[in-house]
FIZA-518444 format. One line per field, with one value per residue (C-alpha): x, y, z. Coordinates in Angstrom, 2 decimals. Layout:
N
px = (X, ...);
py = (Y, ...);
pz = (Z, ...);
This chain:
491
px = (0.00, 2.89, 4.37, 1.14, 1.06, 4.57, 3.90, 0.72, 1.87, -0.23, 0.82, -0.79, -0.97, -2.31, -4.74, -5.83, -8.78, -6.46, -8.00, -5.60, -6.34, -5.33, -3.42, -4.15, -2.61, -5.10, -6.40, -8.96, -11.46, -11.19, -8.31, -9.05, -11.90, -11.31, -11.64, -12.46, -12.32, -8.51, -7.99, -6.29, -6.80, -3.60, -4.65, -8.12, -6.66, -4.28, -7.11, -9.13, -6.20, -5.27, -8.86, -9.04, -5.81, -6.95, -10.26, -8.47, -6.15, -9.07, -10.86, -8.06, -8.95, -7.40, -7.17, -8.30, -5.71, -8.16, -8.06, -11.18, -11.06, -13.48, -12.95, -16.10, -16.76, -18.92, -20.22, -21.79, -22.14, -20.46, -17.78, -14.66, -13.13, -14.21, -12.95, -14.99, -16.61, -19.87, -18.17, -18.68, -15.36, -14.34, -15.23, -12.92, -10.51, -13.24, -15.79, -14.66, -16.36, -19.80, -19.08, -18.35, -21.46, -23.72, -22.23, -22.96, -26.47, -27.14, -25.71, -28.32, -31.12, -30.16, -29.08, -25.52, -23.17, -19.66, -18.23, -19.80, -17.20, -16.76, -14.88, -12.18, -10.26, -7.85, -4.13, -1.44, 1.40, 4.69, 6.30, 9.83, 12.60, 14.06, 12.63, 10.77, 8.84, 5.10, 2.33, -0.93, -4.13, -4.92, -8.45, -8.76, -11.51, -12.13, -14.84, -17.12, -15.58, -12.07, -13.24, -14.91, -11.79, -9.54, -11.89, -11.76, -8.03, -6.90, -9.87, -8.91, -10.33, -10.57, -12.53, -14.90, -15.60, -16.08, -18.56, -20.46, -20.82, -21.81, -24.44, -26.11, -27.16, -24.69, -22.69, -25.66, -27.85, -25.15, -24.58, -28.31, -28.07, -25.12, -27.10, -30.14, -28.15, -26.48, -29.91, -31.15, -28.16, -28.76, -25.62, -26.50, -23.37, -22.73, -23.43, -22.03, -21.75, -19.74, -18.67, -15.06, -12.36, -12.88, -12.27, -15.61, -16.33, -19.98, -19.01, -18.79, -18.92, -18.04, -16.15, -19.40, -20.97, -17.94, -18.00, -21.64, -20.89, -17.88, -19.80, -22.74, -20.38, -19.01, -22.43, -24.45, -21.71, -19.55, -17.53, -15.65, -13.95, -11.51, -10.90, -10.03, -7.15, -5.78, -2.33, -2.07, -4.39, -4.35, -6.67, -6.62, -2.87, -1.73, -1.13, -3.25, -1.64, -3.66, -3.07, -4.04, -0.49, -1.83, -2.54, 1.19, 1.41, -1.11, -2.96, -5.92, -6.43, -8.98, -9.72, -11.22, -9.66, -6.69, -5.86, -2.89, -3.10, -1.42, -3.95, -4.63, -4.41, -7.58, -8.33, -11.20, -9.70, -11.47, -9.68, -10.89, -9.22, -10.72, -11.10, -10.74, -14.46, -15.42, -16.28, -14.48, -13.39, -14.31, -13.15, -13.58, -11.12, -11.72, -9.06, -9.55, -7.36, -4.15, -1.06, 0.69, 0.95, 3.10, 0.71, -2.21, -0.75, 0.53, -2.75, -4.85, -2.75, -2.69, -6.50, -6.76, -4.22, -6.17, -9.43, -7.99, -5.93, -7.85, -11.49, -13.62, -17.03, -19.19, -22.76, -25.25, -28.43, -29.29, -32.23, -35.63, -33.97, -36.10, -35.00, -37.83, -41.49, -43.56, -46.95, -50.06, -53.53, -56.84, -55.30, -55.65, -52.13, -50.70, -47.46, -45.82, -42.38, -40.29, -37.00, -35.01, -35.52, -31.78, -28.45, -27.32, -23.56, -21.56, -18.04, -16.30, -12.84, -11.17, -9.62, -12.83, -14.60, -12.12, -12.03, -15.68, -18.23, -21.33, -20.93, -20.44, -23.28, -26.81, -29.80, -32.98, -36.29, -37.76, -41.40, -44.70, -46.55, -48.96, -49.16, -52.78, -54.13, -54.62, -50.90, -49.38, -46.07, -43.47, -44.91, -42.39, -43.17, -40.00, -36.23, -33.69, -30.72, -27.49, -24.94, -21.43, -19.28, -21.88, -22.03, -24.64, -23.19, -26.25, -29.89, -32.22, -36.01, -37.89, -40.43, -43.11, -42.23, -45.82, -49.47, -51.67, -55.41, -57.93, -59.22, -62.85, -65.25, -65.04, -61.23, -61.06, -63.51, -61.49, -58.23, -59.91, -61.18, -57.79, -56.11, -58.68, -58.25, -54.48, -54.07, -51.47, -49.06, -48.53, -47.65, -45.09, -47.31, -47.07, -49.59, -49.73, -48.07, -44.92, -41.90, -41.12, -37.87, -37.55, -33.96, -32.23, -28.63, -28.11, -29.32, -29.93, -28.75, -30.42, -28.51, -27.51, -25.89, -22.19, -21.08, -22.77, -23.26, -24.57, -22.35, -18.84, -19.94, -18.68, -15.24, -14.80, -16.05, -13.70, -10.74, -11.73, -12.05, -8.65, -7.10, -8.79, -7.48, -3.99, -4.19, -5.58, -3.84, -2.39, -0.45, -3.41, -5.65, -3.23, -1.82, 1.83, 4.21, 3.71, -0.05, -2.52, -2.88, 0.50, 2.99, 1.05, -1.93, 0.05, 1.05);
py = (0.00, 2.38, 1.60, 2.68, 5.80, 6.77, 6.17, 8.21, 10.99, 10.42, 10.46, 8.25, 8.80, 6.21, 7.43, 5.86, 3.97, 2.04, 3.57, 5.05, 8.68, 10.61, 13.87, 15.83, 19.20, 22.07, 23.23, 25.67, 23.87, 23.19, 21.04, 17.36, 17.96, 15.92, 17.75, 14.92, 17.29, 17.47, 13.81, 11.81, 8.13, 7.12, 9.00, 7.46, 3.96, 4.62, 5.65, 2.56, 0.22, 1.91, 1.77, -1.92, -2.70, -0.69, -2.54, -5.88, -4.90, -3.87, -7.13, -9.20, -10.64, -8.75, -10.34, -7.99, -7.31, -7.40, -10.75, -12.38, -13.72, -15.22, -16.86, -18.50, -20.16, -23.17, -23.57, -20.13, -19.49, -16.11, -14.54, -13.72, -11.78, -11.06, -9.12, -9.01, -12.26, -11.66, -10.47, -12.60, -13.88, -16.45, -19.98, -22.02, -23.13, -24.32, -25.70, -29.22, -28.86, -28.42, -31.08, -33.45, -32.40, -32.71, -36.11, -37.49, -36.05, -37.77, -41.01, -41.04, -40.11, -42.80, -45.47, -45.65, -47.53, -46.21, -49.51, -49.12, -49.36, -46.58, -47.18, -44.60, -43.72, -46.58, -46.11, -46.81, -48.93, -49.61, -53.00, -53.91, -51.72, -50.86, -52.63, -55.05, -52.27, -52.67, -50.31, -51.74, -50.31, -51.19, -50.68, -48.54, -48.27, -46.90, -47.10, -44.16, -43.78, -43.56, -40.85, -38.87, -39.06, -37.89, -35.01, -33.76, -34.28, -32.42, -31.32, -34.09, -33.28, -36.89, -37.77, -34.84, -35.81, -39.48, -38.70, -36.29, -38.93, -41.61, -39.66, -37.41, -37.32, -34.60, -31.66, -29.27, -31.62, -32.02, -28.25, -27.77, -30.05, -28.03, -24.79, -26.47, -27.60, -24.18, -22.55, -25.10, -24.42, -20.67, -19.79, -16.30, -15.43, -18.84, -19.61, -22.60, -23.01, -26.26, -29.05, -28.57, -26.02, -24.20, -20.42, -18.66, -15.20, -16.14, -18.86, -17.18, -17.82, -16.05, -16.86, -16.94, -19.35, -21.63, -21.87, -22.97, -25.48, -26.98, -27.38, -28.95, -31.37, -32.63, -32.61, -34.34, -36.75, -37.66, -40.16, -37.33, -36.44, -39.33, -38.48, -34.87, -36.04, -38.61, -37.58, -39.86, -42.30, -44.52, -43.85, -46.27, -46.83, -43.35, -41.60, -38.64, -36.30, -34.12, -30.47, -29.36, -29.19, -27.41, -30.88, -31.27, -28.19, -29.16, -32.25, -30.00, -29.26, -31.82, -30.49, -29.29, -28.02, -26.04, -24.98, -22.99, -21.79, -19.28, -16.53, -17.04, -19.39, -20.44, -22.55, -23.65, -25.00, -26.74, -26.55, -28.90, -29.11, -31.55, -30.46, -32.68, -32.34, -33.91, -30.69, -29.71, -26.19, -25.86, -22.96, -22.57, -20.35, -19.31, -17.48, -16.63, -14.83, -14.98, -13.96, -17.33, -20.47, -18.83, -15.90, -18.32, -20.53, -17.70, -15.81, -18.87, -19.82, -16.23, -16.16, -19.48, -18.38, -15.20, -17.07, -19.81, -17.73, -14.46, -15.56, -17.98, -19.55, -19.96, -21.04, -18.53, -20.62, -24.22, -25.46, -24.75, -22.44, -19.77, -16.28, -14.06, -13.96, -11.61, -10.09, -11.60, -10.09, -11.97, -15.20, -17.43, -16.36, -12.82, -13.80, -16.51, -18.13, -17.27, -18.89, -20.55, -23.67, -24.18, -23.62, -20.01, -19.73, -16.56, -16.06, -13.11, -11.79, -13.78, -10.90, -9.00, -12.31, -13.20, -9.72, -8.87, -11.03, -9.92, -6.21, -6.73, -9.18, -8.02, -10.13, -8.68, -10.18, -8.15, -8.84, -7.27, -6.15, -6.96, -10.73, -11.87, -15.30, -17.95, -18.74, -22.09, -23.60, -23.42, -20.36, -17.69, -14.28, -12.35, -12.48, -12.94, -10.64, -11.28, -8.46, -8.55, -5.48, -3.33, -5.44, -7.96, -11.46, -13.63, -13.36, -16.36, -16.86, -16.23, -19.03, -19.74, -22.44, -23.03, -22.73, -19.89, -20.53, -17.70, -16.41, -16.07, -13.74, -11.16, -11.32, -10.72, -7.80, -6.24, -6.49, -5.01, -2.01, -1.44, -1.54, 0.88, 3.31, 3.19, 1.86, -0.63, 2.17, 2.53, -1.18, -0.73, -2.26, -0.48, -0.33, -3.38, -1.48, -0.74, -2.89, -3.78, -5.02, -7.02, -6.87, -9.51, -8.67, -11.91, -14.84, -18.14, -21.00, -24.36, -27.42, -28.43, -25.10, -25.44, -22.61, -20.42, -16.71, -15.29, -14.38, -15.75, -18.53, -17.13, -16.22, -19.54, -21.43, -19.60, -20.22, -23.87, -24.21, -22.60, -24.95, -27.91, -26.90, -26.51, -29.90, -31.70, -35.03, -36.82, -35.62, -36.20, -33.89, -31.00, -28.67, -28.83, -26.06, -23.99, -24.46, -21.98, -22.56, -24.26, -22.74, -19.50, -21.37, -22.41, -18.91);
pz = (0.00, 0.75, -2.69, -4.39, -2.23, -3.25, -6.95, -7.05, -4.77, -1.67, 1.96, 4.61, 8.33, 10.81, 13.45, 16.76, 15.30, 13.00, 9.85, 7.34, 6.48, 3.39, 3.75, 0.55, -0.28, -0.19, -3.57, -4.75, -2.50, 1.22, 2.39, 1.95, -0.52, -3.67, -6.99, -9.36, -12.37, -12.04, -11.09, -13.82, -14.43, -12.59, -9.47, -9.57, -9.96, -7.08, -4.80, -5.68, -5.07, -1.78, -0.57, -1.43, 0.42, 3.43, 3.58, 3.35, 6.19, 8.39, 7.66, 9.17, 12.60, 15.46, 18.88, 21.64, 24.28, 27.16, 28.92, 30.35, 33.90, 36.41, 39.80, 41.11, 44.46, 43.63, 47.20, 47.49, 43.73, 44.22, 42.02, 44.03, 41.14, 37.58, 34.58, 31.37, 32.54, 30.65, 27.45, 24.33, 22.97, 20.31, 21.39, 19.16, 21.89, 24.24, 21.78, 22.75, 26.14, 24.57, 21.94, 24.82, 26.78, 23.74, 22.88, 26.33, 26.23, 22.89, 24.24, 26.99, 24.61, 22.08, 24.55, 23.18, 25.50, 26.30, 25.06, 21.61, 18.85, 16.28, 13.03, 12.28, 9.14, 8.31, 8.78, 6.21, 7.59, 5.79, 6.35, 5.37, 3.96, 0.61, -2.37, -0.13, 1.62, 1.30, 2.37, 3.53, 4.99, 8.59, 9.95, 13.07, 15.66, 19.15, 21.75, 22.42, 25.87, 24.39, 22.00, 24.77, 26.95, 24.12, 23.36, 26.95, 27.37, 24.27, 22.16, 19.73, 16.28, 15.11, 18.24, 17.72, 14.11, 14.94, 17.74, 15.53, 12.80, 15.32, 17.26, 14.66, 11.04, 10.12, 11.47, 11.34, 13.40, 16.02, 16.19, 16.77, 19.80, 21.11, 20.88, 22.41, 25.43, 25.72, 25.91, 28.45, 30.69, 30.49, 28.53, 27.34, 25.33, 23.78, 20.11, 18.18, 14.42, 14.36, 16.75, 15.69, 16.46, 13.16, 13.19, 12.98, 14.36, 14.86, 17.36, 20.77, 24.49, 27.76, 30.95, 32.91, 30.42, 30.43, 34.23, 34.09, 31.33, 33.11, 36.36, 34.52, 32.80, 36.13, 37.78, 35.04, 33.94, 36.98, 34.95, 33.23, 36.52, 36.11, 32.44, 33.27, 35.52, 33.06, 31.83, 28.75, 27.00, 23.92, 20.99, 18.05, 18.09, 19.04, 22.35, 23.45, 25.98, 28.32, 27.42, 30.93, 32.30, 35.39, 36.73, 37.28, 39.49, 42.16, 43.30, 44.09, 40.38, 39.15, 35.65, 33.42, 30.20, 28.89, 25.34, 24.04, 20.44, 18.17, 18.87, 22.59, 25.53, 27.39, 30.45, 32.66, 35.88, 38.76, 42.10, 44.86, 48.25, 50.80, 54.41, 57.43, 58.25, 54.93, 53.09, 49.91, 49.02, 45.35, 43.15, 39.40, 37.52, 33.91, 31.90, 28.24, 25.71, 27.72, 25.76, 26.04, 28.14, 30.81, 31.20, 31.35, 34.06, 36.25, 36.07, 36.86, 39.87, 41.05, 40.96, 42.78, 45.39, 46.08, 46.44, 48.59, 51.00, 51.24, 51.05, 53.00, 52.49, 55.60, 56.24, 57.60, 57.57, 56.95, 54.91, 56.55, 59.09, 60.76, 59.73, 61.00, 62.01, 59.85, 60.80, 59.19, 58.66, 58.76, 60.05, 63.07, 64.10, 64.28, 62.54, 60.44, 60.37, 57.31, 56.39, 53.59, 51.53, 51.07, 52.76, 52.68, 52.14, 51.74, 50.42, 52.06, 52.73, 55.46, 57.45, 58.35, 58.93, 61.65, 63.17, 63.90, 62.08, 64.00, 63.44, 59.70, 59.08, 58.25, 57.22, 55.74, 54.66, 51.81, 51.04, 49.98, 53.12, 54.56, 54.38, 54.34, 55.30, 54.13, 53.74, 52.78, 53.82, 51.07, 49.32, 48.41, 49.89, 49.05, 49.35, 52.11, 51.58, 53.47, 53.51, 54.87, 55.39, 53.64, 50.45, 49.40, 49.83, 49.12, 48.09, 48.33, 48.27, 51.53, 51.99, 54.56, 57.08, 58.28, 57.25, 58.47, 57.88, 57.74, 61.03, 62.06, 60.29, 63.07, 63.12, 59.36, 59.61, 62.42, 60.46, 57.37, 59.36, 60.99, 57.59, 56.09, 58.98, 58.80, 62.30, 61.11, 60.30, 64.05, 64.16, 61.38, 58.68, 55.31, 52.49, 50.17, 47.31, 49.27, 49.96, 53.51, 55.06, 58.26, 59.54, 61.62, 62.49, 64.43, 62.31, 64.01, 61.79, 62.12, 63.26, 59.71, 58.91, 58.21, 60.47, 63.04, 62.49, 65.80, 68.70, 68.01, 65.70, 62.41, 63.70, 65.47, 62.41, 60.06, 62.35, 62.63, 58.86, 58.36, 60.92, 59.26, 55.84, 57.25, 58.92, 55.87, 55.88, 52.87, 49.86, 47.57, 49.61, 49.99, 47.36, 46.43, 47.43, 44.31, 44.33, 45.80, 49.48, 49.76, 52.17, 52.47, 53.88, 56.96, 57.99);
């Protein structure tokens, strides 16, 4: 392009947007205004050629410099750290995860057994040397399980194509299943155009979507857990090596996937560290578009180290735990028990948790007031919001823990008159259109809660958990020295 510019007498100057601008000498018109009456054929041809070359240059794919990161605590479902986690990015490097998930879904739907044999492209083998050398074709085959394992370990292209041919009519039908499953899992930024790692700008995903997919893969298909930790495996006469070299750095890394390409390096890493009490600290780290393998590995382990050493997950309430009693109108009882239908876990910074947990913890029940009988156990009436250190740490449904039948006719009439006259405002009952918050700064976890929040429970529980993690017995249960939570955990 510069050669054409020099020949035809034009100067080019790059600007910040990356578009090349033309710097024309001023003429009888305003500077930069082209006078086509004085433009000869050579100048016109030069402009056309330069414009074409510029457009071609701009059409080349450019990898964004911004990396995508997400560190998720799988116990509390809270993000410890995130950077561009919801941003749609190219999905080529991680398409194998959805190809694997869709394959295993189709296996269940079609009743295909893992031991089923799939015929592969034959191999050509040369026997003998010199003039006596002969080449013959040798048939090759592999089981479905072997193909699935190779796909997870390295994103093996042959395995992906063999599974696609085995489980669907064609590539388009298999891709439709991938997009169907992505939608069912709630992957909002994920779109697939092929089951293979073929460059396509329309094929996208996000760090948040990949974390959901990886967790679903381990949850819905537990057998893949062993495959993710396999270092090498045989596939139809050749050796497949696991590309997730992070497995070598820590015994606490149990998967899931790592890919290093020419354009970027990506990884979805599951970190599981058993505790002495039987619980498992589970963190999911997603890193996309790292510059290279070294940048990828250092960033992932830095994220895991931060989450493991500086944050803790504790239980605030157990399932069916009483959180508050809310006033009821027109019922046989003046109030009703409200609580949770699940465990409430929060992931917070470790230092303030150990210092003064009670003063930093706040629990609120947000609901539409007033509640009017009849009320049924299990009905959702609002939300329970747990805040720690002034920030929301968890929000779960607030459900009724008991039934409240309607009261007598006279009781209902009395409550209706009090409401109409506004007498309930004195009892802190708002109008039905307004939101009301009941605050409980000292929650009372049920017996099955993991840790206690009132009084000194949270601090004692966090210290106990830290001691248990430090005392975790066995090399297989504890990270290695260079892993997150290694030597630093014992300080």
